C-alpha positions in Angstrom: 129.5 -77.1 -112.1 128.0 -80.4 -111.2 125.2 -80.3 -108.6 125.3 -82.3 -105.9 122.7 -83.0 -102.6 123.6 -80.8 -99.1 125.7 -82.7 -96.7 124.2 -84.2 -93.6 125.6 -81.2 -91.3 124.1 -78.5 -93.9 120.4 -80.5 -93.5 120.9 -81.0 -89.8 121.2 -84.8 -90.3 123.1 -87.4 -92.2 121.4 -88.1 -95.4 122.1 -91.9 -96.7 124.1 -92.1 -100.0 121.4 -93.9 -102.6 122.7 -96.5 -104.6 122.9 -96.4 -108.0 119.5 -97.2 -109.6 118.7 -99.6 -111.8 116.1 -98.1 -113.6 117.3 -95.8 -116.3 117.1 -92.6 -116.0 117.7 -91.1 -119.4 116.7 -92.5 -123.0 120.0 -92.6 -124.0 121.5 -94.5 -121.0 122.3 -98.3 -120.8 121.0 -100.2 -117.7 123.6 -100.3 -115.1 123.7 -103.7 -114.8 124.9 -104.2 -118.5 127.7 -101.6 -118.2 131.1 -103.2 -117.7 131.7 -100.0 -115.9 130.8 -96.5 -114.7 128.7 -94.8 -118.1 130.5 -92.2 -119.5 128.1 -88.9 -119.3 126.9 -87.7 -122.5 126.5 -84.2 -123.4 122.7 -83.3 -123.1 121.2 -81.3 -126.3 119.4 -78.2 -125.8 116.0 -79.5 -127.1 116.6 -82.4 -124.7 116.8 -80.2 -121.9 113.9 -78.6 -123.4 111.9 -81.7 -123.2 113.1 -82.4 -119.9 112.3 -79.1 -118.0 109.6 -77.9 -120.3 110.7 -74.1 -120.6 114.7 -73.9 -120.4 113.5 -70.2 -119.4 111.1 -70.6 -117.0 112.1 -69.8 -113.2 110.3 -72.3 -111.8 112.1 -74.9 -114.1 115.6 -73.8 -113.3 118.0 -76.2 -111.4 119.1 -73.2 -109.0 116.5 -71.6 -107.1 115.9 -69.6 -103.4 113.8 -71.0 -101.3 113.4 -70.4 -97.6 114.5 -73.0 -95.1 111.6 -73.9 -94.0 110.9 -75.4 -97.2 114.9 -76.8 -96.9 113.6 -78.4 -93.7 110.5 -80.2 -95.6 112.9 -81.5 -98.4 115.7 -82.4 -95.5 113.2 -84.5 -94.0 111.5 -86.4 -97.2 115.3 -87.4 -97.9 115.7 -89.2 -94.8 112.5 -90.8 -95.3 112.3 -92.4 -98.9 109.3 -94.7 -97.6 107.1 -91.4 -97.3 107.5 -91.0 -100.8 106.6 -94.7 -102.4 104.9 -93.1 -105.3 107.6 -90.8 -106.7 110.2 -94.5 -106.4 107.4 -96.0 -108.3 107.6 -93.5 -110.8 111.2 -93.8 -111.0 111.0 -97.6 -111.5 108.5 -97.9 -114.1 105.2 -97.5 -111.9 105.7 -100.7 -110.0 105.3 -98.4 -106.8 108.1 -100.1 -104.7 112.1 -99.4 -105.0 114.1 -101.8 -107.6 116.2 -104.2 -105.8 119.4 -105.3 -107.0 120.3 -109.3 -107.4 122.1 -109.2 -103.9 118.6 -108.3 -102.1 119.3 -104.8 -101.2 116.7 -102.2 -101.6 117.8 -99.4 -104.2 116.6 -96.1 -103.4 115.9 -93.9 -107.0 117.2 -90.1 -106.8 115.3 -87.2 -108.8 117.4 -83.9 -109.7 119.5 -82.4 -107.7 118.3 -78.7 -107.1 120.7 -76.0 -106.1 118.9 -73.5 -103.3 120.5 -70.2 -102.6 120.7 -68.9 -99.5 123.9 -67.0 -99.4 125.9 -65.9 -103.0 128.0 -68.6 -104.3 131.7 -68.7 -104.5 133.4 -67.2 -107.5 134.3 -70.5 -109.7 137.7 -71.5 -110.0 140.1 -71.3 -112.9 139.5 -74.4 -114.3 135.9 -74.6 -114.3 135.9 -71.4 -115.8 137.9 -72.4 -118.8 135.5 -75.8 -119.1 132.5 -73.0 -119.4 134.5 -71.2 -122.3 134.9 -74.6 -123.9 131.0 -75.5 -123.5 130.2 -72.5 -125.1 131.9 -73.1 -127.7 131.1 -76.4 -128.2 127.3 -75.4 -128.3 128.1 -73.1 -131.5 129.0 -76.5 -133.3 125.4 -77.9 -134.2 125.2 -80.6 -131.6 128.4 -81.9 -132.3 129.4 -84.3 -129.3 133.3 -84.0 -128.1 135.3 -87.0 -127.7 134.7 -89.3 -124.6 138.3 -88.5 -123.4 136.8 -84.4 -123.5 133.8 -85.3 -121.9 135.6 -87.0 -118.8 137.9 -84.5 -118.6 135.2 -82.0 -118.2 133.1 -84.2 -115.7 136.5 -84.7 -113.3 137.2 -81.0 -113.4 133.8 -79.9 -112.2 134.0 -82.6 -109.9 137.3 -81.0 -108.6 135.8 -77.5 -108.2 132.6 -78.8 -106.0 132.4 -80.8 -102.9 131.2 -84.4 -104.4 127.6 -84.5 -103.9 124.6 -86.9 -105.1 123.5 -86.0 -108.5 121.2 -87.0 -111.1 122.1 -88.3 -114.1 120.4 -85.7 -115.8 122.2 -82.9 -113.8 125.8 -84.4 -114.5 125.0 -84.3 -118.5 123.8 -80.3 -117.8 126.6 -79.5 -115.7 129.3 -81.2 -118.2 127.7 -79.2 -121.4 127.8 -75.8 -120.5 124.8 -74.7 -121.8 124.2 -71.4 -122.3 121.3 -71.2 -119.4 124.6 -72.1 -117.4 126.7 -69.0 -118.7 123.7 -66.7 -118.4 123.2 -68.1 -114.6 127.1 -67.5 -114.0 127.2 -64.0 -115.4 123.8 -62.6 -113.8 125.7 -63.8 -110.3 129.0 -61.9 -111.4 126.7 -58.7 -112.0 124.5 -59.0 -109.0 125.6 -56.9 -105.7 126.7 -59.4 -103.2 124.1 -60.8 -100.9 123.9 -62.5 -97.9 122.9 -65.7 -99.0 124.1 -69.3 -98.9 124.2 -72.1 -101.5 122.6 -75.3 -100.3 121.7 -78.4 -102.6 119.2 -80.6 -101.6 117.7 -83.9 -103.7 114.3 -84.1 -104.8 112.2 -87.0 -106.1 111.3 -87.3 -109.4 108.0 -85.6 -110.5 108.2 -83.6 -107.1 106.9 -80.0 -107.7 110.2 -77.6 -106.9 109.4 -75.3 -104.2 108.5 -71.6 -105.3 110.3 -69.0 -105.2 110.1 -66.9 -102.5 108.5 -63.5 -103.1 111.2 -60.1 -103.5 110.0 -58.4 -100.4 110.6 -61.8 -98.2 114.0 -63.2 -100.3 116.3 -64.2 -97.7 118.7 -62.2 -100.0 117.3 -59.2 -98.8 118.6 -59.7 -96.0 121.8 -57.4 -94.7 124.6 -59.2 -93.8 125.1 -59.8 -90.1 128.5 -59.6 -87.8 126.8 -62.6 -85.5 127.2 -65.9 -87.1 123.8 -66.8 -84.7 121.7 -63.8 -85.9 122.3 -64.9 -89.5 120.8 -68.1 -88.8 118.3 -67.0 -86.9 117.6 -65.2 -90.2 117.1 -68.6 -92.0 115.3 -70.3 -89.4 112.0 -68.9 -87.3 114.0 -69.6 -84.3 115.0 -66.3 -83.1 118.6 -66.1 -81.3 117.9 -67.1 -77.3 118.3 -64.4 -75.2 121.5 -63.6 -73.2 121.3 -65.4 -69.7 120.2 -62.9 -67.3 123.1 -63.6 -64.6 125.9 -63.5 -67.7 126.6 -60.2 -67.7 127.2 -59.3 -64.4 129.3 -62.6 -63.9 131.5 -61.6 -66.7 132.3 -58.0 -64.9 132.6 -60.1 -61.8 135.6 -62.0 -63.7 137.1 -59.2 -65.3 137.1 -56.9 -62.2 137.8 -59.3 -59.1 141.1 -60.1 -60.0 141.9 -56.0 -60.4 140.3 -55.5 -57.1 142.0 -58.6 -55.7 145.4 -56.9 -56.9 144.5 -53.6 -55.7 143.3 -54.9 -52.3 147.0 -56.7 -51.8 148.8 -53.6 -52.4 147.2 -51.4 -50.2 147.9 -54.4 -47.5 151.4 -54.2 -48.3 151.6 -50.5 -48.3 149.7 -50.0 -45.2 152.1 -52.4 -42.9 155.7 -51.5 -44.9 155.1 -47.5 -44.5 156.4 -45.8 -41.7 154.7 -45.7 -38.6 153.6 -42.2 -36.9 156.0 -40.3 -34.5 155.4 -40.8 -31.2 154.5 -37.8 -29.5 154.7 -37.2 -25.7 152.2 -35.4 -23.8 151.6 -34.1 -20.5 148.6 -35.1 -17.8 148.1 -31.5 -16.7 149.1 -27.9 -18.2 149.7 -26.8 -14.8 150.5 -26.8 -10.8 149.5 -24.9 -8.0 151.8 -23.6 -5.1 150.5 -24.8 -1.9 147.2 -24.1 -0.2 145.3 -20.6 -0.1 145.9 -17.5 -1.9 148.9 -14.9 -1.5 147.9 -11.5 -1.3 150.7 -8.9 -2.8 150.6 -4.9 -1.6 150.1 -3.3 -4.8 150.1 0.3 -4.7 146.9 2.7 -5.4 148.0 3.8 -9.1 150.3 3.1 -11.7 151.4 -0.2 -12.9 153.7 -3.3 -11.5 155.0 -6.9 -12.1 156.8 -9.3 -10.3 158.3 -12.7 -10.3 160.6 -15.7 -9.3 162.7 -16.6 -11.5 162.5 -20.0 -12.8 158.9 -20.4 -11.1 156.7 -17.6 -13.6 155.1 -14.5 -12.4 153.5 -13.8 -8.7 151.4 -11.3 -10.3 150.8 -7.9 -12.2 148.9 -4.9 -11.1 147.4 -1.7 -13.4 147.0 -1.3 -16.8 150.1 -2.2 -18.7 149.9 0.7 -21.1 153.2 2.1 -22.2 154.7 5.1 -20.4 158.0 6.8 -19.8 160.8 5.1 -18.2 163.3 7.8 -17.1 166.6 6.1 -16.4 165.3 2.3 -16.4 166.0 2.7 -19.7 169.6 2.5 -19.1 169.2 -1.3 -18.5 168.7 -1.8 -21.8 171.9 0.2 -22.7 174.1 -2.0 -20.3 172.1 -4.9 -21.9 173.3 -4.2 -25.5 176.7 -3.2 -24.5 177.3 -6.8 -22.4 175.9 -8.5 -25.8 178.2 -6.8 -27.9 181.0 -6.9 -25.5 180.7 -9.5 -22.7 183.1 -9.2 -19.6 183.3 -11.4 -16.7 182.5 -10.2 -13.2 185.4 -7.4 -12.0 187.4 -7.8 -15.7 188.4 -4.2 -15.9 187.2 -5.3 -20.3 188.2 -3.0 -23.1 189.6 0.8 -22.6 186.9 3.7 -23.7 188.3 7.2 -24.2 186.3 10.2 -23.3 185.7 12.4 -25.9 185.2 16.3 -25.7 180.8 15.9 -26.1 181.1 13.7 -22.9 183.2 16.2 -21.0 180.5 19.0 -22.3 177.3 17.1 -21.4 178.8 16.5 -17.9 178.1 20.2 -17.2 174.3 19.6 -17.4 172.3 21.1 -14.1 168.9 19.5 -15.0 169.7 15.6 -15.5 171.9 13.2 -13.8 175.6 12.8 -15.2 179.1 12.2 -14.1 181.1 15.4 -13.6 185.0 15.9 -13.6 185.6 13.8 -16.9 188.9 14.8 -19.0 188.9 14.4 -22.9 191.3 11.9 -23.5 190.9 10.2 -20.4 190.4 6.3 -20.5 188.1 4.0 -18.6 187.2 -0.1 -18.8 184.2 -1.0 -19.3 183.5 -2.5 -16.5 184.0 1.3 -14.6 182.0 2.8 -17.6 179.2 0.1 -16.4 179.5 1.6 -12.7 179.3 5.3 -13.8 176.4 4.4 -16.0 173.7 2.3 -13.5 175.2 3.5 -10.3 174.9 7.2 -10.2 173.3 6.9 -13.6 175.2 9.1 -16.1 173.1 10.1 -18.8 176.4 11.8 -20.5 178.5 7.9 -20.1 175.4 6.4 -21.7 175.5 8.5 -24.9 179.5 8.3 -24.5 179.0 4.0 -24.7 176.5 4.3 -27.5 178.9 6.0 -29.7 181.5 3.6 -28.9 179.2 0.2 -29.6 178.4 1.7 -32.8 181.6 4.0 -33.6 179.4 6.7 -35.0 179.1 10.5 -33.9 175.1 10.0 -33.1 173.3 7.9 -30.6 170.9 7.5 -33.6 172.4 4.0 -34.6 172.6 2.6 -30.9 168.7 3.7 -30.1 167.8 1.4 -33.3 170.0 -1.9 -31.8 167.7 -1.1 -28.4 164.5 -1.4 -30.2 165.8 -4.4 -32.1 166.7 -6.1 -28.5 163.1 -5.2 -27.0 161.8 -7.1 -30.0 163.9 -10.0 -29.6 163.0 -10.4 -26.0 159.1 -10.1 -26.9 158.9 -6.4 -25.4 155.6 -5.3 -27.5 155.1 -2.4 -25.9 158.5 -0.9 -25.3 160.2 1.9 -27.6 163.2 3.6 -27.4 163.8 7.0 -28.5 167.7 7.6 -26.7 170.2 5.6 -24.4 169.6 7.6 -21.2 165.7 7.7 -21.1 165.8 11.5 -20.5 163.4 11.9 -23.8 160.2 11.1 -22.8 159.5 9.1 -26.2 161.2 6.4 -24.5 157.9 4.3 -23.0 157.9 1.0 -21.7 155.4 -1.3 -19.6 156.1 -3.0 -16.0 155.5 -6.6 -17.8 158.0 -5.4 -20.5 160.7 -4.6 -18.5 160.0 -7.6 -15.9 161.1 -9.6 -19.0 164.3 -7.0 -19.6 165.0 -7.7 -16.2 165.4 -11.5 -16.6 167.9 -11.3 -19.6 170.2 -8.7 -18.6 170.4 -10.7 -14.9 172.4 -13.6 -16.5 175.2 -11.6 -17.0 177.3 -12.1 -13.9 179.3 -8.6 -14.4 175.8 -6.9 -14.7 174.7 -8.5 -11.2 178.3 -7.6 -9.6 177.7 -3.9 -10.9 174.3 -3.3 -9.7 174.3 -4.6 -6.2 176.8 -2.1 -5.5 175.6 0.6 -3.2 178.6 2.8 -3.9 182.2 2.4 -5.8 185.6 4.2 -6.2 186.7 4.9 -9.9 190.1 6.0 -10.9 190.2 9.9 -12.0 186.7 10.0 -10.7 186.4 9.6 -7.2 183.6 7.8 -5.2 180.1 7.6 -6.6 177.0 6.3 -5.1 173.7 4.3 -5.8 170.5 6.5 -5.9 168.8 2.9 -4.6 168.3 2.8 -1.4 166.8 -0.7 -0.9 170.2 -1.8 -1.2 170.9 -1.3 2.2 166.8 -2.0 3.7 167.8 -5.4 4.8 165.8 -6.9 2.2 168.8 -8.6 0.2 167.8 -6.2 -2.5 170.4 -6.7 -5.5 169.2 -4.0 -8.2 168.6 -2.9 -10.7 167.8 0.5 -11.4 165.9 3.6 -10.4 164.5 6.2 -12.7 162.5 9.4 -11.9 162.1 12.4 -14.2 158.5 14.8 -14.6 157.3 12.7 -17.0 157.6 9.4 -16.0 157.6 10.3 -12.0 159.3 7.4 -10.0 160.6 4.1 -11.9 162.1 1.3 -10.2 163.1 -2.3 -11.6 164.4 -4.1 -8.5 166.1 -7.8 -8.0 166.1 -9.6 -4.4 167.0 -12.9 -3.0 165.4 -15.3 -0.7 166.9 -19.0 0.3 164.5 -21.8 -0.2 165.5 -25.3 0.5 169.1 -23.9 0.4 169.2 -22.2 -3.0 168.9 -18.7 -3.5 166.1 -17.7 -5.5 166.0 -14.4 -7.4 163.1 -12.3 -7.4 162.3 -9.8 -10.1 159.7 -6.9 -10.0 159.2 -3.3 -11.5 157.0 -0.3 -10.3 156.2 2.6 -12.9 154.3 5.6 -13.5 154.4 6.3 -9.2 154.0 10.6 -9.2 154.3 11.9 -5.6 151.2 14.5 -5.2 152.2 18.3 -5.5 154.8 19.7 -8.2 157.9 17.3 -8.6 160.5 18.9 -10.2 162.4 16.3 -12.4 160.4 13.7 -10.2 162.7 13.5 -7.0 159.6 13.1 -4.3 158.0 10.4 -6.8 161.4 8.5 -6.5 161.4 8.4 -3.1 157.5 7.3 -3.5 158.4 4.6 -6.0 160.9 3.1 -3.7 158.5 3.0 -0.6 156.0 1.0 -2.6 158.6 -1.4 -3.8 159.9 -2.3 -0.3 156.3 -3.6 0.8 156.3 -5.5 -2.6 159.2 -6.9 -1.8 159.0 -8.1 1.6 155.8 -9.2 1.1 157.2 -11.7 -1.5 159.9 -12.5 0.4 157.9 -13.4 3.6 155.6 -15.8 1.4 158.0 -17.5 -0.9 157.9 -21.1 -0.2 159.0 -24.4 -1.8 156.4 -27.0 -2.9 156.9 -30.2 -4.4 155.5 -30.6 -8.2 156.1 -34.2 -8.9 156.9 -37.1 -6.6 159.5 -39.7 -7.9 157.7 -42.3 -9.9 154.2 -40.3 -10.3 152.7 -40.5 -13.4 152.8 -37.4 -15.0 151.7 -37.9 -18.6 151.9 -40.6 -21.4 153.7 -41.6 -24.9 151.0 -41.5 -27.7 152.2 -43.5 -31.0 149.7 -41.9 -33.0 147.8 -44.8 -33.5 145.6 -45.2 -30.4 148.5 -46.4 -28.2 149.4 -44.9 -25.1 152.1 -45.7 -22.7 152.4 -43.7 -19.3 155.5 -41.9 -18.2 156.8 -41.3 -14.7 159.1 -38.9 -13.1 162.3 -40.2 -11.9 163.0 -38.3 -8.9 161.1 -35.9 -6.9 160.9 -31.9 -8.7 160.5 -28.9 -5.7 159.7 -25.5 -7.1 159.8 -22.0 -5.1 156.5 -19.6 -4.8 153.8 -18.2 -3.1 150.8 -19.5 -1.9 148.0 -20.1 -4.8 150.6 -19.4 -7.4 150.0 -21.2 -10.7 153.2 -22.5 -12.3 153.4 -24.0 -15.7 153.9 -27.5 -16.4 155.4 -28.5 -19.8 156.1 -32.7 -20.7 158.7 -32.5 -23.3 161.0 -34.7 -25.3 164.4 -35.2 -24.9 164.9 -35.2 -28.6 166.3 -38.4 -30.8 164.1 -41.4 -31.9 161.4 -41.6 -29.6 160.1 -44.7 -31.4 163.0 -46.5 -30.5 162.7 -46.2 -27.1 159.9 -48.9 -25.9 161.4 -50.5 -22.6 160.6 -49.9 -19.3 162.7 -47.4 -17.3 163.6 -45.8 -20.9 164.0 -42.0 -20.5 162.0 -40.5 -22.8 161.8 -36.7 -22.0 161.6 -34.2 -19.0 159.0 -32.3 -17.3 159.7 -28.8 -17.0 157.8 -27.0 -14.1 157.7 -22.9 -14.4 158.9 -20.6 -17.5 162.5 -18.7 -19.0 165.5 -20.3 -19.1 165.9 -21.1 -15.4 162.5 -23.0 -15.2 162.9 -26.5 -13.0 162.8 -29.6 -14.9 163.1 -33.5 -14.2 163.7 -36.8 -16.5 160.9 -38.6 -17.3 161.2 -42.4 -18.1 158.2 -45.1 -19.3 156.8 -46.6 -16.1 156.5 -50.2 -18.7 157.2 -51.7 -21.9 155.5 -49.3 -24.5 152.7 -52.2 -26.8 153.7 -51.9 -30.4 150.5 -51.7 -32.6 149.3 -54.9 -33.6 148.9 -56.0 -37.8 144.9 -55.1 -37.9 145.9 -51.2 -36.5 148.7 -51.0 -38.9 146.0 -52.2 -41.9 143.0 -50.1 -40.4 145.4 -46.4 -39.7 144.4 -43.7 -41.6 147.3 -41.4 -40.8 
């Protein structure tokens, strides 16, 4: 390959190409001014090369050497400023000390050899160059026979095409064209040597200048491992290390990468916050109770046992004694009537389904130690209304067992007893257990509070209220029957419910009384249990009288104290609607609400929605719920509405909400 001077971009600056010198650079060349055209390269013999370079195998005289980058820099500076090397130019121009000038007066520069400086493995020779090298080797074996001029020109042209044009000396041109053994040896060494991190740089040196010495093996650039980053490779060839990364470059790069992602995430969160459904508004009461009147009410409770009383719709007036399960006696028949009417409801004075008396009922009617209906005959039929009268008024135990078997269609009462206990659990009677439908068995136990729950439930049946209010009744085929509850005729408006007595239970009584308040009859319910008269009391006869006397005192006191009170007036604020985001809108009662109770009695207040979409009702006057005063199904209530337009949550509230 023809040697070339390094390009300007390799050496770091533009190097002017020298004009052809008038001085001859070889003994066999004609002067340039005498030639009609460019001289044809002549093949240089081995002897001539030896004469020019001394020892052809000497490494310091080879055209291709390894130099460090700082040497290249010096050579580059010398090439850029030929004036500093007038001595070398003078030697090239015959020792005149000045550069030869052509006839036109332009300065001429004489260039010496072009040296190839290896800093990177040379690229593989093109196929044409390989072919020329082979031809040159064959010519060398021919005793210095010179090929025709056409062959020399062809070889030179191919070499010039394989290598970029460079400023070369005639000696280098002849050496490249000849394809000497030295060139072939270098090519073979380069092919056999492992790939090195070097690069071929070619520089022009002035004649007479000493070529740079090859660096030591330990300091060769070839020994440097290839670097993946070009900046690091450049640093290996120079004394200047790569510049350190800018202090803010890494954070700035992170900001550029993550800022769009964070912005997108924030935008998504904003959209989600704005479009997701708002919390369901709730309605909340300002207070949970209301106290009737002023002062307190003192109830005349008995000295022993347990009791409880209430005003239906208003709530409990008070309780007395330890609420522990005790025998109920015939008060258990209230549950029997409740289960039968629940399964077979009838209207007031309606006869109801016919029931046929069986032989067991007739036989049980002959028992001497229990209350019963005598004179029944097997095969007789009675309507349910008459059967309920015989059950509740004279308290027939045999009729209770007959109704139990009829209700379940079985030969015994066990299935019906299970129904009784299931009904008790459904009513919240946690301390009640039934073992028989009549209450004769002492295993049937309950409390006054539990029996108050049952009394409120069963008094909803109109047919039941009509039966228990009767002091007596005429039953076809049986005759007149009488009620054991003497309070029915005591002038206290007592309308039931059931008495009970036996030795284990003593005297028990569940009662119902009325009082008209504000033109409306108010139902008062109560139960008294575990009342035992002193001394021997066979079957609890005396205890039955005792419980009625104690109950009478309670009923009278409650009726006398029962009064009306206004729990809330129209327009009064009773609560607010909470939108779940901190916003509240007051609600007011739409009318006055009066309740009945005794002085000092606390009534429960409950503010509840009326259903539907509460959030859609935002205008003033919109009904949003009702205020309930008291407890139970007969509690009093009044509608409530928004006092003003309900404010809507702001943009910021929607954006920052957590719920």
